[in-house]
N, C-alpha and C positions, 0 to 999 in steps of 0.2 A: 396701136390703140385697141383696147379690149371693148367690144360692144357690151352694152348693159341692157338688161331686160326692162320692160315697162314697169314691173313691180319695183325693181331696184331704183329706177328713176323717180317713181312716185314717192318712195320712201325718202330718198335724198331731198326731194323738193319739200316734203313735209318737214324734214329737219331744218332745211334752210328757212322756211317760213317761221318756225319756232325761234331760231337763232336771230331772225330779223325783227322779232317783235320789239316794240319800243322799249320795254323794260330791260330785256337782255341786251339789246343793242346799246343802250345807255351804259350798261355795265362794261361792255367791251369797247366803249368809245375811247378814242385817242385823239390828242391834238395834232398828231403828225399825219399829214395827208399822204400816207403811203399805202400802196396797194399790197394786200396780203394774199398772195397767190395760193397759199396753203389752204385757204378757205373755199376753194373752187368747188362748185356743185353742178352736177349734170341735171338739166331740167327738160331735156328732150333727147331723142335718139342721136341728134347731131349737135346739140346745143348745150353749152356750159356757161355758167355765170360765176365770176369772181365778185362776191358781194362787197358792198361798201362798208358794212359793219357800222353804219350810221356815223361815219367820220366825215366831217366837212371837207369839201374839195376832193373827195374820192367818189367816183361814179361806180355804179354797178357795171362791170365790164363784161361784155359778151364775147364768146368765141364759138363760131359755127364751123364745123369741120365736115368737109366733103371728101370725095375720093381723089379729086384733082386740086382742090384749092381750099383755103381757110379764110374766113372773114372775122376780123376783130371789130367790135363795136365799142366806141368810147374808150380809147386807150390810156386815159389818165393824164395826170398833171406833170408835164416835163419829161425829159429823156430818161431820167432814172426810173420813173414808174413805167414808162414805155418799154424799157429793157426787160423789166419783170414780166410784163404782159407778152412781149415778143418771145421770151423763152418758153412761157407756158403754151403759147400758140404753136410753137415749133415742136414741143413735146407731144402735143395732141395730134399734130398733123401727119398725114401720110408722107413718106419719103419723097422729096422733090416737089411737094405741093407749093403752089403759088400762094402768097399771102396778100390779102386786101385789108384795108382799114376804112371805116366809116365813122363819122360822129353824128349823134342825134342833133347837135347844134354846135355853134362855133366857139363856145366859151372854153377857156384854156384847159380845164380839167377833162374836157371831152376831145380835145384836138392835139395839144402839144406833146402828149405821149408818143405821137407818131414819130417824133424826132429821135426816139430811141430804137426805131426799127431799122433793119438793113436797107440799103439804098434801092434794092430792087422791089421793095414793097410799094404797092400803089394805093393812093388815097382817093376815095370816092366821095363826091359831095353834090348836093343840089346846087344849081347855079346861084340861087339866092343866098344859100349858106356861104358859098365861096366868096360872093361879093361882100357879105357882112364881115367875113373874116378878114378880107383884104382892107376893108374900110375901117373896122373897129378893133381888129384883133390885137394890134400892137398896144393900143391904149388899155384894152382889157387885160393883157398880160402884165402891164405895169401896175394896174390896180390890184390884181391878184398877188403880185410879187410883194406888194407893200403890206400884206396881212401878217407876215411873220418872217423871221430870219430863215427858217427852213423852207417856207414857200418861195422866198427869194432865191434860195440856193437851188431848189428844184427847177425854177424857171430861168435860171442863169443861162443865157445864150438862146433861150427860146425865141422864136420869131414866126412871123406869118409865112406860110408856104402855099404854093398853088396846088389845086387838086389835079390828079392825073386823069380822072374820069369825071365828067360833069353831066347832069341831066336836069330837065326842067321840072316835071312833076313826078314822074315815075321811072324806075329803072329796075331791071331784073338781072340777077347774077346767078349763073349756074355753077355751083361748086363741085358738081359731080355727085349725083345721087341725092342732092338736096338743092332746092332753089330758094333764093332769098329775094324778097321784094322791098324796094326802097320807095317810100311815098312821102313827098313833101306836103306838109299840112299847114305850115305857118301862113300868116303871122299869128302865132300863139305866144309861147314864151319868147321866141325870137321869130324873125321873118322866115328863116330857113329851116325851122324845125322839121325833122324827118323821122318818120316811123320806120322801123326795120322789122319785117315779118318773115319768120322762117317757116316756109310752107311745109306741110307734112307734120312738122313738130308742133305747129300751132302756137309758137312762141312769138310774142310781140315785144320788141324793145321800143318803148313809147317815149323815151326821153322825159322831158319835163311836162309833156302834154297830158299825161295820165299819171297820177301819183297814188299812194296808198295811205289813207287816213292823214291827209295833208291838204292844206289849201294849195291852189295852183299859183305858181310864181308868174303872174301876169306882169307885164312891163309896159312902158310907154308905147311900144309898137304893137301891142296885143289888140286883136279884134275878137269881141265876144262871138260874133257871127262865125268867124273862122274857127274858133275853138269848138263851138257846138257842131260845126260841120266836120271837124276832125274826129269828134266822137262817133259820128255816123260812119265815117270812113273806116275807123278802127273796128267798130262793131260789126261791119259787114264782113270783116276778115274772120270772125268767130274765133278769136284767140282763146286758147285754153290756159295759157300762162302769160302774164304781163309783167315785164321787167321795167320798172320806172328808172329814170336817171339816177335817183337817189331814194333810199329807203327800202322798205320791205317789198319783196316779190309777192305778187298776188295772182288771182285768177281773173277771168274775163269780166267778173262782176265789178271790177274797179271802174270800168267805163261808166256804168250806171251810177255808181257812187259819185263820181266826179261830175257827171252830167246834172245830177240832182242839185248839187251845190251851185254850179254855175247858172243853172236855170233859176234857182232861188234868188241869186244876185240879180240876174236880168229882170225877173218879174218884179222884185221890190223896187228896183231903180225905175222901171217903166211906170209903175204906179205912182211913185213919188214925183217923177217928172211931170206926169199928166196932171197931178194936183198942183203944179206950179212951184214946187220946191226947187231952190237953187242947187247947182251941181255940188258945191262943197258940203252943203248940209246933207244931201243925199249920200254922198260918199262916206261921210263921218257916221251917219246913222247905220248904213249897211255894214260898215266895219265893226261897229259896236255890237250889232245884233248877231253877226256871224261868229265873232270871237266868243260871245256868250254862249252860243249854241254849240260850238266845238272848242271848248277851252284848252284842250290838250293838243290841238293840231298845230304843227309848225307852219312857217311861211305865211303867216297872216298878213305880212306886208304886201302880199300880192292882191289882197282883196280890193284895195283902193284903185289899183290900175284896172282891175276887172270891172269895177263899178263905173269908172270913168269911161271905159270903152262902151259899156252897156248904155251909159247916158248919151254918148255921142251918137250911137246907132239907134236909139229909141226915137219913135215918131215925135 
């Protein structure tokens, strides 16, 4: 592995941000949920990202390389994608380095790529994430497999598997010369949502908890209070680079961008509830207002769940 200078990393990151812009990403978009390792970009002294190129069911894949071990973050959908990521991780790693894999949450495009890695690779997960995967992973795999023939092919034989290493709220992994922190912040997008922070590099893999120019994909399990607390937790890390689960990589300012939108939802819901408006009316109104305010943002279906969470938690 050839080390890169701070200037070269900054240049590569700038290029990645340009290529990840909505217009260019749409031009590069493909219906095939395949990871393209040739697009890999270094975003820190120890950290690489294989961008999703705005392709559905493809995550931004992280690879963090230390002197003794390598960590892969969100290995993709199914064994075929996982094999691509595994080869790239092996290429970047020191000889004899141990490989670990972690997912920011339990959905198939973030977990099942692990099945394409060698048997001695270890999977790390928050206990809550492992429980979600055990309970709902098989049904989620079936749901994703029904989306297209290729997705079905990629998920053929995919199954739920146990984590080798579990933790409650936080875990620290020393890769040799670089330390990575795992912080469970759910219930946000999922109960077991986990942020992965590369110390020294200042790179945060935020999963679906922080996105770039996108609504947040709240679900029935989401808590507005937990989401706002997650922003506080991530902000305290002072990340220089934020890698969302999907979409463009950004800087630490993404946290404030996301916080502003979620607080706007929370404030509007609280005001309408205090005025005696029924929940369904509140949710519909908030959806319409936010979609009008940010007409080009994807994942607007998450607004309703975020609003319902805020309604439940409002006085």
